[in-house]
CHARMM internal coordinates of N, CA and C (Angstrom, degrees):
IC EDIT
DIST 1 N 1 CA 1.4482
DIST 1 CA 1 C 1.5238
ANGL 1 N 1 CA 1 C 107.66
DIST 1 C 2 N 1.3233
ANGL 1 CA 1 C 2 N 116.11
DIHE 1 N 1 CA 1 C 2 N 128.57
DIST 2 N 2 CA 1.4606
ANGL 1 C 2 N 2 CA 122.74
DIHE 1 CA 1 C 2 N 2 CA 176.13
DIST 2 CA 2 C 1.5194
ANGL 2 N 2 CA 2 C 109.54
DIHE 1 C 2 N 2 CA 2 C -120.20
DIST 2 C 3 N 1.3215
ANGL 2 CA 2 C 3 N 117.79
DIHE 2 N 2 CA 2 C 3 N 106.52
DIST 3 N 3 CA 1.4645
ANGL 2 C 3 N 3 CA 118.16
DIHE 2 CA 2 C 3 N 3 CA 174.45
DIST 3 CA 3 C 1.5269
ANGL 3 N 3 CA 3 C 109.45
DIHE 2 C 3 N 3 CA 3 C -85.28
DIST 3 C 4 N 1.3364
ANGL 3 CA 3 C 4 N 117.15
DIHE 3 N 3 CA 3 C 4 N 131.48
DIST 4 N 4 CA 1.4599
ANGL 3 C 4 N 4 CA 123.04
DIHE 3 CA 3 C 4 N 4 CA 177.02
DIST 4 CA 4 C 1.5124
ANGL 4 N 4 CA 4 C 109.07
DIHE 3 C 4 N 4 CA 4 C -115.69
DIST 4 C 5 N 1.3064
ANGL 4 CA 4 C 5 N 115.84
DIHE 4 N 4 CA 4 C 5 N 133.29
DIST 5 N 5 CA 1.4575
ANGL 4 C 5 N 5 CA 121.88
DIHE 4 CA 4 C 5 N 5 CA 175.44
DIST 5 CA 5 C 1.5144
ANGL 5 N 5 CA 5 C 106.99
DIHE 4 C 5 N 5 CA 5 C -124.06
DIST 5 C 6 N 1.3161
ANGL 5 CA 5 C 6 N 116.75
DIHE 5 N 5 CA 5 C 6 N 120.86
DIST 6 N 6 CA 1.4680
ANGL 5 C 6 N 6 CA 120.88
DIHE 5 CA 5 C 6 N 6 CA -178.38
DIST 6 CA 6 C 1.5127
ANGL 6 N 6 CA 6 C 110.09
DIHE 5 C 6 N 6 CA 6 C -124.69
DIST 6 C 7 N 1.3220
ANGL 6 CA 6 C 7 N 114.10
DIHE 6 N 6 CA 6 C 7 N 141.53
DIST 7 N 7 CA 1.4606
ANGL 6 C 7 N 7 CA 117.72
DIHE 6 CA 6 C 7 N 7 CA 176.23
DIST 7 CA 7 C 1.5173
ANGL 7 N 7 CA 7 C 110.19
DIHE 6 C 7 N 7 CA 7 C -80.39
DIST 7 C 8 N 1.3175
ANGL 7 CA 7 C 8 N 117.37
DIHE 7 N 7 CA 7 C 8 N -24.76
DIST 8 N 8 CA 1.4597
ANGL 7 C 8 N 8 CA 121.79
DIHE 7 CA 7 C 8 N 8 CA 178.16
DIST 8 CA 8 C 1.5110
ANGL 8 N 8 CA 8 C 110.74
DIHE 7 C 8 N 8 CA 8 C -99.64
DIST 8 C 9 N 1.3035
ANGL 8 CA 8 C 9 N 115.02
DIHE 8 N 8 CA 8 C 9 N -163.07
DIST 9 N 9 CA 1.4515
ANGL 8 C 9 N 9 CA 120.81
DIHE 8 CA 8 C 9 N 9 CA -176.65
DIST 9 CA 9 C 1.5162
ANGL 9 N 9 CA 9 C 108.27
DIHE 8 C 9 N 9 CA 9 C -141.63
DIST 9 C 10 N 1.3210
ANGL 9 CA 9 C 10 N 117.74
DIHE 9 N 9 CA 9 C 10 N 126.47
DIST 10 N 10 CA 1.4581
ANGL 9 C 10 N 10 CA 122.12
DIHE 9 CA 9 C 10 N 10 CA 176.35
DIST 10 CA 10 C 1.5183
ANGL 10 N 10 CA 10 C 107.14
DIHE 9 C 10 N 10 CA 10 C -113.46
DIST 10 C 11 N 1.3213
ANGL 10 CA 10 C 11 N 116.76
DIHE 10 N 10 CA 10 C 11 N 104.97
DIST 11 N 11 CA 1.4598
ANGL 10 C 11 N 11 CA 119.24
DIHE 10 CA 10 C 11 N 11 CA -178.44
DIST 11 CA 11 C 1.5221
ANGL 11 N 11 CA 11 C 111.63
DIHE 10 C 11 N 11 CA 11 C -76.50
DIST 11 C 12 N 1.2946
ANGL 11 CA 11 C 12 N 114.90
DIHE 11 N 11 CA 11 C 12 N 168.03
DIST 12 N 12 CA 1.4594
ANGL 11 C 12 N 12 CA 119.82
DIHE 11 CA 11 C 12 N 12 CA 172.71
DIST 12 CA 12 C 1.5237
ANGL 12 N 12 CA 12 C 108.14
DIHE 11 C 12 N 12 CA 12 C -74.92
DIST 12 C 13 N 1.2965
ANGL 12 CA 12 C 13 N 117.24
DIHE 12 N 12 CA 12 C 13 N 162.32
DIST 13 N 13 CA 1.4574
ANGL 12 C 13 N 13 CA 120.77
DIHE 12 CA 12 C 13 N 13 CA 179.21
DIST 13 CA 13 C 1.5091
ANGL 13 N 13 CA 13 C 110.94
DIHE 12 C 13 N 13 CA 13 C 111.76
DIST 13 C 14 N 1.3286
ANGL 13 CA 13 C 14 N 117.44
DIHE 13 N 13 CA 13 C 14 N -147.41
DIST 14 N 14 CA 1.4628
ANGL 13 C 14 N 14 CA 120.01
DIHE 13 CA 13 C 14 N 14 CA -174.12
DIST 14 CA 14 C 1.5331
ANGL 14 N 14 CA 14 C 113.90
DIHE 13 C 14 N 14 CA 14 C -66.29
DIST 14 C 15 N 1.3262
ANGL 14 CA 14 C 15 N 118.33
DIHE 14 N 14 CA 14 C 15 N -24.31
DIST 15 N 15 CA 1.4579
ANGL 14 C 15 N 15 CA 120.65
DIHE 14 CA 14 C 15 N 15 CA -179.66
DIST 15 CA 15 C 1.5235
ANGL 15 N 15 CA 15 C 112.95
DIHE 14 C 15 N 15 CA 15 C -84.38
DIST 15 C 16 N 1.3144
ANGL 15 CA 15 C 16 N 117.08
DIHE 15 N 15 CA 15 C 16 N -3.83
DIST 16 N 16 CA 1.4655
ANGL 15 C 16 N 16 CA 121.35
DIHE 15 CA 15 C 16 N 16 CA 177.98
DIST 16 CA 16 C 1.5284
ANGL 16 N 16 CA 16 C 110.73
DIHE 15 C 16 N 16 CA 16 C -59.87
DIST 16 C 17 N 1.3336
ANGL 16 CA 16 C 17 N 117.17
DIHE 16 N 16 CA 16 C 17 N -28.64
DIST 17 N 17 CA 1.4686
ANGL 16 C 17 N 17 CA 121.27
DIHE 16 CA 16 C 17 N 17 CA -179.85
DIST 17 CA 17 C 1.5297
ANGL 17 N 17 CA 17 C 111.97
DIHE 16 C 17 N 17 CA 17 C -63.77
DIST 17 C 18 N 1.3304
ANGL 17 CA 17 C 18 N 117.72
DIHE 17 N 17 CA 17 C 18 N -23.17
DIST 18 N 18 CA 1.4580
ANGL 17 C 18 N 18 CA 120.92
DIHE 17 CA 17 C 18 N 18 CA 178.91
DIST 18 CA 18 C 1.5171
ANGL 18 N 18 CA 18 C 113.07
DIHE 17 C 18 N 18 CA 18 C -81.06
DIST 18 C 19 N 1.2958
ANGL 18 CA 18 C 19 N 117.41
DIHE 18 N 18 CA 18 C 19 N -5.70
DIST 19 N 19 CA 1.4642
ANGL 18 C 19 N 19 CA 122.45
DIHE 18 CA 18 C 19 N 19 CA 178.04
DIST 19 CA 19 C 1.5277
ANGL 19 N 19 CA 19 C 108.02
DIHE 18 C 19 N 19 CA 19 C -86.79
DIST 19 C 20 N 1.3349
ANGL 19 CA 19 C 20 N 116.70
DIHE 19 N 19 CA 19 C 20 N 88.89
DIST 20 N 20 CA 1.4540
ANGL 19 C 20 N 20 CA 120.62
DIHE 19 CA 19 C 20 N 20 CA -176.50
DIST 20 CA 20 C 1.5234
ANGL 20 N 20 CA 20 C 113.23
DIHE 19 C 20 N 20 CA 20 C -97.88
DIST 20 C 21 N 1.3114
ANGL 20 CA 20 C 21 N 118.89
DIHE 20 N 20 CA 20 C 21 N -12.06
DIST 21 N 21 CA 1.4620
ANGL 20 C 21 N 21 CA 121.34
DIHE 20 CA 20 C 21 N 21 CA -174.35
DIST 21 CA 21 C 1.5254
ANGL 21 N 21 CA 21 C 111.38
DIHE 20 C 21 N 21 CA 21 C -66.86
DIST 21 C 22 N 1.3285
ANGL 21 CA 21 C 22 N 117.01
DIHE 21 N 21 CA 21 C 22 N -49.97
DIST 22 N 22 CA 1.4686
ANGL 21 C 22 N 22 CA 120.02
DIHE 21 CA 21 C 22 N 22 CA -177.72
DIST 22 CA 22 C 1.5253
ANGL 22 N 22 CA 22 C 112.45
DIHE 21 C 22 N 22 CA 22 C -63.04
DIST 22 C 23 N 1.3458
ANGL 22 CA 22 C 23 N 119.85
DIHE 22 N 22 CA 22 C 23 N -49.53
DIST 23 N 23 CA 1.4677
ANGL 22 C 23 N 23 CA 118.53
DIHE 22 CA 22 C 23 N 23 CA 178.94
DIST 23 CA 23 C 1.5296
ANGL 23 N 23 CA 23 C 112.73
DIHE 22 C 23 N 23 CA 23 C -61.56
DIST 23 C 24 N 1.3298
ANGL 23 CA 23 C 24 N 116.59
DIHE 23 N 23 CA 23 C 24 N -36.68
DIST 24 N 24 CA 1.4566
ANGL 23 C 24 N 24 CA 120.25
DIHE 23 CA 23 C 24 N 24 CA 178.89
DIST 24 CA 24 C 1.5290
ANGL 24 N 24 CA 24 C 110.85
DIHE 23 C 24 N 24 CA 24 C -63.37
DIST 24 C 25 N 1.3386
ANGL 24 CA 24 C 25 N 116.61
DIHE 24 N 24 CA 24 C 25 N -49.25
DIST 25 N 25 CA 1.4655
ANGL 24 C 25 N 25 CA 119.83
DIHE 24 CA 24 C 25 N 25 CA -179.83
DIST 25 CA 25 C 1.5221
ANGL 25 N 25 CA 25 C 112.19
DIHE 24 C 25 N 25 CA 25 C -65.48
DIST 25 C 26 N 1.3270
ANGL 25 CA 25 C 26 N 117.24
DIHE 25 N 25 CA 25 C 26 N -36.25
DIST 26 N 26 CA 1.4675
ANGL 25 C 26 N 26 CA 119.69
DIHE 25 CA 25 C 26 N 26 CA 175.57
DIST 26 CA 26 C 1.5308
ANGL 26 N 26 CA 26 C 110.72
DIHE 25 C 26 N 26 CA 26 C -62.88
DIST 26 C 27 N 1.3239
ANGL 26 CA 26 C 27 N 116.74
DIHE 26 N 26 CA 26 C 27 N -39.26
DIST 27 N 27 CA 1.4575
ANGL 26 C 27 N 27 CA 120.68
DIHE 26 CA 26 C 27 N 27 CA 178.07
DIST 27 CA 27 C 1.5156
ANGL 27 N 27 CA 27 C 112.46
DIHE 26 C 27 N 27 CA 27 C -65.23
DIST 27 C 28 N 1.3179
ANGL 27 CA 27 C 28 N 116.80
DIHE 27 N 27 CA 27 C 28 N -45.42
DIST 28 N 28 CA 1.4621
ANGL 27 C 28 N 28 CA 121.00
DIHE 27 CA 27 C 28 N 28 CA 179.47
DIST 28 CA 28 C 1.5243
ANGL 28 N 28 CA 28 C 110.31
DIHE 27 C 28 N 28 CA 28 C -64.65
DIST 28 C 29 N 1.3208
ANGL 28 CA 28 C 29 N 116.96
DIHE 28 N 28 CA 28 C 29 N -46.88
DIST 29 N 29 CA 1.4638
ANGL 28 C 29 N 29 CA 120.12
DIHE 28 CA 28 C 29 N 29 CA 179.82
DIST 29 CA 29 C 1.5242
ANGL 29 N 29 CA 29 C 111.36
DIHE 28 C 29 N 29 CA 29 C -65.68
DIST 29 C 30 N 1.3275
ANGL 29 CA 29 C 30 N 117.56
DIHE 29 N 29 CA 29 C 30 N -36.64
DIST 30 N 30 CA 1.4589
ANGL 29 C 30 N 30 CA 121.39
DIHE 29 CA 29 C 30 N 30 CA 176.54
DIST 30 CA 30 C 1.5090
ANGL 30 N 30 CA 30 C 111.12
DIHE 29 C 30 N 30 CA 30 C -63.23
DIST 30 C 31 N 1.3249
ANGL 30 CA 30 C 31 N 117.26
DIHE 30 N 30 CA 30 C 31 N -39.39
DIST 31 N 31 CA 1.4554
ANGL 30 C 31 N 31 CA 121.45
DIHE 30 CA 30 C 31 N 31 CA 176.88
DIST 31 CA 31 C 1.5246
ANGL 31 N 31 CA 31 C 110.86
DIHE 30 C 31 N 31 CA 31 C -61.67
DIST 31 C 32 N 1.3228
ANGL 31 CA 31 C 32 N 116.18
DIHE 31 N 31 CA 31 C 32 N -33.96
DIST 32 N 32 CA 1.4655
ANGL 31 C 32 N 32 CA 121.35
DIHE 31 CA 31 C 32 N 32 CA 178.67
DIST 32 CA 32 C 1.5250
ANGL 32 N 32 CA 32 C 112.26
DIHE 31 C 32 N 32 CA 32 C -83.37
DIST 32 C 33 N 1.3325
ANGL 32 CA 32 C 33 N 117.43
DIHE 32 N 32 CA 32 C 33 N -0.89
DIST 33 N 33 CA 1.4587
ANGL 32 C 33 N 33 CA 121.28
DIHE 32 CA 32 C 33 N 33 CA 176.86
DIST 33 CA 33 C 1.5141
ANGL 33 N 33 CA 33 C 114.83
DIHE 32 C 33 N 33 CA 33 C 96.83
DIST 33 C 34 N 1.3198
ANGL 33 CA 33 C 34 N 117.71
DIHE 33 N 33 CA 33 C 34 N 2.37
DIST 34 N 34 CA 1.4719
ANGL 33 C 34 N 34 CA 121.08
DIHE 33 CA 33 C 34 N 34 CA 179.42
DIST 34 CA 34 C 1.5210
ANGL 34 N 34 CA 34 C 108.78
DIHE 33 C 34 N 34 CA 34 C -96.79
DIST 34 C 35 N 1.3231
ANGL 34 CA 34 C 35 N 117.14
DIHE 34 N 34 CA 34 C 35 N 97.88
DIST 35 N 35 CA 1.4589
ANGL 34 C 35 N 35 CA 120.82
DIHE 34 CA 34 C 35 N 35 CA -175.03
DIST 35 CA 35 C 1.5248
ANGL 35 N 35 CA 35 C 113.69
DIHE 34 C 35 N 35 CA 35 C -107.44
DIST 35 C 36 N 1.3108
ANGL 35 CA 35 C 36 N 118.47
DIHE 35 N 35 CA 35 C 36 N -18.19
DIST 36 N 36 CA 1.4625
ANGL 35 C 36 N 36 CA 122.00
DIHE 35 CA 35 C 36 N 36 CA 178.97
DIST 36 CA 36 C 1.5262
ANGL 36 N 36 CA 36 C 108.21
DIHE 35 C 36 N 36 CA 36 C -92.12
DIST 36 C 37 N 1.3311
ANGL 36 CA 36 C 37 N 116.46
DIHE 36 N 36 CA 36 C 37 N 85.43
DIST 37 N 37 CA 1.4569
ANGL 36 C 37 N 37 CA 122.68
DIHE 36 CA 36 C 37 N 37 CA -173.21
DIST 37 CA 37 C 1.5237
ANGL 37 N 37 CA 37 C 109.57
DIHE 36 C 37 N 37 CA 37 C -118.54
DIST 37 C 38 N 1.3164
ANGL 37 CA 37 C 38 N 116.32
DIHE 37 N 37 CA 37 C 38 N 131.59
DIST 38 N 38 CA 1.4631
ANGL 37 C 38 N 38 CA 122.43
DIHE 37 CA 37 C 38 N 38 CA 175.20
DIST 38 CA 38 C 1.5211
ANGL 38 N 38 CA 38 C 108.16
DIHE 37 C 38 N 38 CA 38 C -112.48
DIST 38 C 39 N 1.3239
ANGL 38 CA 38 C 39 N 116.71
DIHE 38 N 38 CA 38 C 39 N 135.16
DIST 39 N 39 CA 1.4611
ANGL 38 C 39 N 39 CA 121.91
DIHE 38 CA 38 C 39 N 39 CA -177.84
DIST 39 CA 39 C 1.5200
ANGL 39 N 39 CA 39 C 109.78
DIHE 38 C 39 N 39 CA 39 C -109.71
DIST 39 C 40 N 1.3242
ANGL 39 CA 39 C 40 N 115.50
DIHE 39 N 39 CA 39 C 40 N 132.52
DIST 40 N 40 CA 1.4585
ANGL 39 C 40 N 40 CA 122.68
DIHE 39 CA 39 C 40 N 40 CA 174.18
DIST 40 CA 40 C 1.5188
ANGL 40 N 40 CA 40 C 107.23
DIHE 39 C 40 N 40 CA 40 C -120.07
DIST 40 C 41 N 1.3242
ANGL 40 CA 40 C 41 N 116.43
DIHE 40 N 40 CA 40 C 41 N 130.70
DIST 41 N 41 CA 1.4623
ANGL 40 C 41 N 41 CA 121.24
DIHE 40 CA 40 C 41 N 41 CA -175.28
DIST 41 CA 41 C 1.5280
ANGL 41 N 41 CA 41 C 112.28
DIHE 40 C 41 N 41 CA 41 C -117.97
DIST 41 C 42 N 1.3235
ANGL 41 CA 41 C 42 N 113.48
DIHE 41 N 41 CA 41 C 42 N 142.03
DIST 42 N 42 CA 1.4587
ANGL 41 C 42 N 42 CA 121.66
DIHE 41 CA 41 C 42 N 42 CA 167.07
DIST 42 CA 42 C 1.5225
ANGL 42 N 42 CA 42 C 104.52
DIHE 41 C 42 N 42 CA 42 C -125.13
DIST 42 C 43 N 1.3237
ANGL 42 CA 42 C 43 N 116.89
DIHE 42 N 42 CA 42 C 43 N 110.68
DIST 43 N 43 CA 1.4603
ANGL 42 C 43 N 43 CA 121.41
DIHE 42 CA 42 C 43 N 43 CA -174.83
DIST 43 CA 43 C 1.5210
ANGL 43 N 43 CA 43 C 111.17
DIHE 42 C 43 N 43 CA 43 C -122.14
DIST 43 C 44 N 1.3069
ANGL 43 CA 43 C 44 N 114.93
DIHE 43 N 43 CA 43 C 44 N 148.72
DIST 44 N 44 CA 1.4544
ANGL 43 C 44 N 44 CA 120.82
DIHE 43 CA 43 C 44 N 44 CA 174.04
DIST 44 CA 44 C 1.5067
ANGL 44 N 44 CA 44 C 114.83
DIHE 43 C 44 N 44 CA 44 C 84.09
DIST 44 C 45 N 1.3399
ANGL 44 CA 44 C 45 N 117.64
DIHE 44 N 44 CA 44 C 45 N 28.70
DIST 45 N 45 CA 1.4641
ANGL 44 C 45 N 45 CA 118.49
DIHE 44 CA 44 C 45 N 45 CA -176.54
DIST 45 CA 45 C 1.5187
ANGL 45 N 45 CA 45 C 113.93
DIHE 44 C 45 N 45 CA 45 C -75.67
DIST 45 C 46 N 1.3356
ANGL 45 CA 45 C 46 N 117.61
DIHE 45 N 45 CA 45 C 46 N -7.15
DIST 46 N 46 CA 1.4606
ANGL 45 C 46 N 46 CA 119.07
DIHE 45 CA 45 C 46 N 46 CA 176.75
DIST 46 CA 46 C 1.5276
ANGL 46 N 46 CA 46 C 112.45
DIHE 45 C 46 N 46 CA 46 C -116.94
DIST 46 C 47 N 1.3265
ANGL 46 CA 46 C 47 N 117.31
DIHE 46 N 46 CA 46 C 47 N 9.53
DIST 47 N 47 CA 1.4591
ANGL 46 C 47 N 47 CA 121.00
DIHE 46 CA 46 C 47 N 47 CA -178.87
DIST 47 CA 47 C 1.5222
ANGL 47 N 47 CA 47 C 109.50
DIHE 46 C 47 N 47 CA 47 C -101.17
DIST 47 C 48 N 1.3321
ANGL 47 CA 47 C 48 N 115.17
DIHE 47 N 47 CA 47 C 48 N 123.20
DIST 48 N 48 CA 1.4702
ANGL 47 C 48 N 48 CA 119.46
DIHE 47 CA 47 C 48 N 48 CA 179.27
DIST 48 CA 48 C 1.5232
ANGL 48 N 48 CA 48 C 109.46
DIHE 47 C 48 N 48 CA 48 C -58.49
DIST 48 C 49 N 1.3017
ANGL 48 CA 48 C 49 N 116.13
DIHE 48 N 48 CA 48 C 49 N 135.78
DIST 49 N 49 CA 1.4587
ANGL 48 C 49 N 49 CA 121.49
DIHE 48 CA 48 C 49 N 49 CA -178.39
DIST 49 CA 49 C 1.5177
ANGL 49 N 49 CA 49 C 112.59
DIHE 48 C 49 N 49 CA 49 C 94.40
DIST 49 C 50 N 1.3274
ANGL 49 CA 49 C 50 N 117.05
DIHE 49 N 49 CA 49 C 50 N -24.62
DIST 50 N 50 CA 1.4665
ANGL 49 C 50 N 50 CA 120.78
DIHE 49 CA 49 C 50 N 50 CA 177.41
DIST 50 CA 50 C 1.5253
ANGL 50 N 50 CA 50 C 111.87
DIHE 49 C 50 N 50 CA 50 C -108.10
DIST 50 C 51 N 1.3384
ANGL 50 CA 50 C 51 N 116.52
DIHE 50 N 50 CA 50 C 51 N -31.68
DIST 51 N 51 CA 1.4506
ANGL 50 C 51 N 51 CA 119.23
DIHE 50 CA 50 C 51 N 51 CA -172.56
DIST 51 CA 51 C 1.5301
ANGL 51 N 51 CA 51 C 113.66
DIHE 50 C 51 N 51 CA 51 C -65.09
DIST 51 C 52 N 1.3307
ANGL 51 CA 51 C 52 N 116.65
DIHE 51 N 51 CA 51 C 52 N -24.36
DIST 52 N 52 CA 1.4611
ANGL 51 C 52 N 52 CA 119.27
DIHE 51 CA 51 C 52 N 52 CA -178.78
DIST 52 CA 52 C 1.5303
ANGL 52 N 52 CA 52 C 111.71
DIHE 51 C 52 N 52 CA 52 C -67.59
DIST 52 C 53 N 1.3153
ANGL 52 CA 52 C 53 N 117.97
DIHE 52 N 52 CA 52 C 53 N -29.72
DIST 53 N 53 CA 1.4617
ANGL 52 C 53 N 53 CA 121.23
DIHE 52 CA 52 C 53 N 53 CA -176.19
DIST 53 CA 53 C 1.5266
ANGL 53 N 53 CA 53 C 113.59
DIHE 52 C 53 N 53 CA 53 C -118.50
DIST 53 C 54 N 1.3436
ANGL 53 CA 53 C 54 N 118.02
DIHE 53 N 53 CA 53 C 54 N -0.09
DIST 54 N 54 CA 1.4690
ANGL 53 C 54 N 54 CA 121.42
DIHE 53 CA 53 C 54 N 54 CA -173.94
DIST 54 CA 54 C 1.5237
ANGL 54 N 54 CA 54 C 112.43
DIHE 53 C 54 N 54 CA 54 C -61.44
DIST 54 C 55 N 1.3214
ANGL 54 CA 54 C 55 N 117.88
DIHE 54 N 54 CA 54 C 55 N -48.55
DIST 55 N 55 CA 1.4568
ANGL 54 C 55 N 55 CA 120.31
DIHE 54 CA 54 C 55 N 55 CA -177.77
DIST 55 CA 55 C 1.5285
ANGL 55 N 55 CA 55 C 111.20
DIHE 54 C 55 N 55 CA 55 C -65.60
DIST 55 C 56 N 1.3026
ANGL 55 CA 55 C 56 N 116.66
DIHE 55 N 55 CA 55 C 56 N -41.90
DIST 56 N 56 CA 1.4692
ANGL 55 C 56 N 56 CA 120.70
DIHE 55 CA 55 C 56 N 56 CA 178.88
DIST 56 CA 56 C 1.5309
ANGL 56 N 56 CA 56 C 111.01
DIHE 55 C 56 N 56 CA 56 C -60.98
DIST 56 C 57 N 1.3320
ANGL 56 CA 56 C 57 N 117.24
DIHE 56 N 56 CA 56 C 57 N -42.87
DIST 57 N 57 CA 1.4681
ANGL 56 C 57 N 57 CA 120.79
DIHE 56 CA 56 C 57 N 57 CA 178.32
DIST 57 CA 57 C 1.5234
ANGL 57 N 57 CA 57 C 110.85
DIHE 56 C 57 N 57 CA 57 C -63.67
DIST 57 C 58 N 1.3205
ANGL 57 CA 57 C 58 N 116.35
DIHE 57 N 57 CA 57 C 58 N -40.17
DIST 58 N 58 CA 1.4559
ANGL 57 C 58 N 58 CA 119.71
DIHE 57 CA 57 C 58 N 58 CA 178.66
DIST 58 CA 58 C 1.5131
ANGL 58 N 58 CA 58 C 112.28
DIHE 57 C 58 N 58 CA 58 C -64.28
DIST 58 C 59 N 1.3052
ANGL 58 CA 58 C 59 N 117.23
DIHE 58 N 58 CA 58 C 59 N -42.46
DIST 59 N 59 CA 1.4591
ANGL 58 C 59 N 59 CA 121.54
DIHE 58 CA 58 C 59 N 59 CA 179.72
DIST 59 CA 59 C 1.5230
ANGL 59 N 59 CA 59 C 109.71
DIHE 58 C 59 N 59 CA 59 C -67.40
DIST 59 C 60 N 1.3249
ANGL 59 CA 59 C 60 N 117.75
DIHE 59 N 59 CA 59 C 60 N -39.82
DIST 60 N 60 CA 1.4629
ANGL 59 C 60 N 60 CA 120.94
DIHE 59 CA 59 C 60 N 60 CA 179.83
DIST 60 CA 60 C 1.5291
ANGL 60 N 60 CA 60 C 112.79
DIHE 59 C 60 N 60 CA 60 C -68.67
DIST 60 C 61 N 1.3384
ANGL 60 CA 60 C 61 N 117.30
DIHE 60 N 60 CA 60 C 61 N -19.42
DIST 61 N 61 CA 1.4708
ANGL 60 C 61 N 61 CA 119.67
DIHE 60 CA 60 C 61 N 61 CA 179.41
DIST 61 CA 61 C 1.5224
ANGL 61 N 61 CA 61 C 112.49
DIHE 60 C 61 N 61 CA 61 C -77.64
DIST 61 C 62 N 1.3132
ANGL 61 CA 61 C 62 N 117.44
DIHE 61 N 61 CA 61 C 62 N -10.38
DIST 62 N 62 CA 1.4617
ANGL 61 C 62 N 62 CA 121.14
DIHE 61 CA 61 C 62 N 62 CA 179.85
DIST 62 CA 62 C 1.5253
ANGL 62 N 62 CA 62 C 109.24
DIHE 61 C 62 N 62 CA 62 C -83.05
DIST 62 C 63 N 1.3099
ANGL 62 CA 62 C 63 N 115.98
DIHE 62 N 62 CA 62 C 63 N 119.10
DIST 63 N 63 CA 1.4616
ANGL 62 C 63 N 63 CA 121.92
DIHE 62 CA 62 C 63 N 63 CA 177.69
DIST 63 CA 63 C 1.5177
ANGL 63 N 63 CA 63 C 108.92
DIHE 62 C 63 N 63 CA 63 C -106.51
DIST 63 C 64 N 1.3035
ANGL 63 CA 63 C 64 N 115.50
DIHE 63 N 63 CA 63 C 64 N 113.46
DIST 64 N 64 CA 1.4746
ANGL 63 C 64 N 64 CA 119.76
DIHE 63 CA 63 C 64 N 64 CA -179.48
DIST 64 CA 64 C 1.5124
ANGL 64 N 64 CA 64 C 108.62
DIHE 63 C 64 N 64 CA 64 C -102.29
END
COOR INIT
IC SEED 1 N 1 CA 1 C
IC BUILD
C-alpha cells in the first residue's frame, strides 16, 4: 500500500506523464521484490474548491 498526499492535482490525460512519483516508487519496490502494490491518493489539499473535500475523497477511495 502506497499512500500519496499531494498539495496539487495531477489529472488524467496529457498531464499524466508529469506524474513520475508513482512509477518511480513502483520500479524501486519492484526491484526489491514488492510487486503487489496498491496506491491511494489524496490530491488537491491546497487548491481552493478542492481542499474542503480532498481528504474525505481520499479516505473514501480505500476499500477494505
